[in-house]
N, C-alpha and C positions, 0 to 999 in steps of 0.2 A: 504493500500500500504506500509506504514511504517512497519506494523507488518510482512508482507510478506518479506520485505527487511531484517528485523532482523532474521527471520526464516532461510532465505537463508544464511546469514552470519553464523548463528549457525550451520547449516548443513555443510557448508564449513569447519568450524573449527573442527568439529567432524571428518569429512572425513580426514583432514590433520593429526589429532592426531592419528587416527587408522592406516592409511596407513604408515605414517612416523614412527610410533611406531614399527610396524612390520618390517619396512625397516632395522632396526638395526640388527635383527636376520637374515634377508635375506642376508645382507652383510657378516655376519659371515659364513653362509652356503656357499656362493659363494667362500669364501677364502679356503674352504676345497679342492677345485680343481683348483683354479686360483691364480696366483700372484696378489697382491693388485691393482696395476695400470692397469693391463690387465683386471681385473674384472670390475673396474670402467669404463674403456674405452668401453668394450663390453656392459655394462649396458646402457651407453648413446648413443652408436651407434644404439642400438635397439630403444631407446626413440626418437632419431632424425628421424629414418625411420618412426615410427608411427606418429610423429608430421608432417612430410613432407606429408604423405598421407592424413592426416586430413586437412592440409592447402590447398592442391590441390582439395580435395573433396568440401571444402567450397568456393573455389575460392577467397581466401583472398590475398590481396596485401602484398608483402614482401619488398616493397620499404622502404628505410630508408633515413633520412636526413644526411647531412654532419656531423652534431654534433653527431647524433646517431651512425654513422659509426665508431667513435673512442671511444665513451662511452660503446658501447656494448662489444667490445673485452676486455676492462678493467674489466667490471663487470663479464663477462664470465670466464675470467682467474681466478679471485678471487674466484668465486663460484665453478667451476669445477676442474681446475688444482690444486689450493691451498687447498680449502675447502675439496672437496671430495677425492683428492689425499691423503691428510693427514689423513682423517677419515679411508679410506680403509687400509692405512699402519698401523695406530695406533691400529685398531681393531684386528690385528694379535696377539697382546699381552694383550688385555683387553677383558673382557666379553662384550657382546652386550649391556646389561643393564647399566653397568658402563660407557661405551663409551657414551651412550646417556645422562647420567647424566653430564659428563664433558662438553659435547657439549651445555648443557643448559646455559652455560655462554654466549652464543649467545645473550640472552636477555639483559644482562648487557652491553655488548659491543655495541649492537644496540643503546641503550639509550645514551651511551657515544658519539658515532659517531654522532648521531642525534643532540645532544645538543652542544657539545663542538667543533666538527670539522665542520659539515655542518650547524649547527644552524637552523635546520629545525623543531625541536619540543621542546616544553618547558620541563623543568626538575625541578620539585618542590621538597620540602623537603621530602614529603612522598615517592615519587618515589626513591629519592636518598637513603633514609633509607632502603626501601624495597629491592632495588637491592644489597646494601651492605650486608643485612641479607642473601639474596640468595647466594651471593658469599661466605659467611662464611660457608654455608652448603656445597658448592662445595669443599672447602678446607678440611672439615671434611671427606668427601667421599674420597678425594685424599689421606689423611693421612691413612685412613683405608686400601686402596689398597696397600700402601707402607708397612704397617705392615704385611698384609697377605702374600705378596710376598717377605718379608725380604729385602725391599728396592732394588728390582731388577732394574738395570740400564735401561733395555728395557721398563719396566713398567713406569719408570719416563719419559723416552723420548716419549713413546706413549701417556702418559697423557698430556705432554706439546704440542705434535703435535695436539691432538684433541682440546685443548684450542686455539692454533694458528689458527686452521681451523675455530673455532667459531669467532675469530676476523676477519678473511678474509670474512666469510659469512656475518657478521654484516656490514662491510664496503660496500660490494656489495649491500646489501639490501637497505642501506640508499642512495647509489648512484642511484639505480633504483627508489626508492621512490621520490627522489628530482628531477630527471632529465628525467626519462623514462616512468613513469606511464601513460603519455598521449598516448603512443602507444597501439595498440590493444594487449590485454594480450596474445592471442595465438601467434601472430607474435613475440612479445617480447620473449616469452618462446622458440620459434623455433630458433630464431637467437642466443640466448644465448646457446642453446643446441648444435647447430652444430659448433659454434666457440669454445665453451668449450671442446667439444669432440675432435676437431682437436688438441687442446693443450694436452689433456690427451693421445691421441693415439701417438703423437709425443714423449712425455716423456716416455711412456711405451715401445715404440720400442727401444729407446736409453738405457733404464735402466734395462729392465727385459728380462728374457729368456723364449721365447714362448714354449720351449720344456717341461717346468714344468706344462703346462696346462693338466689337467686330468678331462675331462667333465664327468658328470654323470647326471642321471635324476633329482636328488636332486639339483645339481648345476644349471642346465638349468632352472628348475622351479624358483629358486631364481632370476636368471637373468631376466626372463620374468616378475616376480613380480616387481622387481626394475625398469626395463625399461619402462613398460607400466603404472602400477599403481603409483609407488612411484616417477616417473620422468615425463613422458609425461602428465598424468592426474593431478598429484598433483601440478606441477609447474603452470599449467594453472589456477587451483583453487587459488593457493597462490597469483599470480599476480592480479587476479581478486579481491581478498580480499584486497590486498595492495592498490588498487585504492580507496577503500571505508573506510579503517581503517588506523590509524597511524601505522608507522613501529614498534614503541615500543609496542603498544597494540597487534599487530599480533605476535610479537616475543615471547609473553608470552605463546603461544601454546607449545613452546619448553619445558616448565615445566610440561605439561601434558603428552607429548610424552614419557618421561622416564618411567612412570607408565605402559604404554602399552608395551614398550620395555622390562621392567623387567618381566612382566607377560609372554610375548612370550619367553623370555630367560629361564624362569623356565620350560615352557612347552617343549621346544626343547632341552635344555641342562641341565636342573635340577639346574641352578644357583640360589642361594639364597643369599640375602644381609645379611651382618653381622649387629650387633646392631649399630655400629658407622655410617654405611651408611644409615640405617633407620633413625637415628637421623638427619643426614645430609639432607636427603630428606624432613623430617618434617620441618627443618629450612628453606629450599628452598621454600616450599609451604607457610610458614608463610610470607616470603618476598613477594610472589606473592599477597597474600591477602592485605598486607599493602600498596603496591604500585599501584596495577592495578586491583585486583580481581573484584571490584564492577562495573567497567565500561568497562571491556574487550570487551563486546558485543556491547557497544555503539560505541567505536572506532572512534570518530570524527576525521576527517582529518584536520590537521592544515595547514594553508598556509605557504609555505616556505618563507625564508627571501630574496630570489632572486627577 
């Protein structure tokens, strides 16, 4: 039984790495015909519809408690409006692979929020050293991008936006881990989806011009991929794993995802990393091994301090 549980965790982690790795290129493709926030809004409108049909088919209850009714909007706003809004905007100026590398700071911020803000998970010396090492690799990749683009202002702003998106996603993840994982993972995903989508649609309507939309078969396929696989299915798997693993352990999948994204980026756009970025990636993975690599699949859930 224990072996089966570990295998299911491993399958779930592989699924997330592959699907979310390809998601970065799907975002880039969607931006070929859609403004960033409209693209994000359409992605999650589709995901919300799919999730709603699934919930109705299963006959799941969507009732929430009074506490959940105000925690869900907070986490949904952080994940969808802030996190994904900034990611879609930033990827206009960055390659898919490099955007995914910048977002891998998510693992660092998850650990910081877990330990220093919510005090929900322990933070030992090895973990601290490993995360600092990973962060230094991110800085090296950032420097490489600035040199390549001759310190372009939009690249600087886009890079900062993606890092801020990682901070927002980390805060939301720890909130969910500490206060909301008792919920059915499908219902949790659905409530976050529809609330977050509402925020995204509202912001997109206010800030973007719908006349710039140019749909094509390629763009539509990217939207379907993002909406069904990378959103509806992936978030259900993610929250299922979050019940059984620590938030810090699960966040380290974010370091595997860039490898998938870089491979997809090369296949679709011919993008190749420069030596400095390769060195940065190597440093990042060294940080993973040092801090979490040996027990990522064990992922024991620690009791929160509340």
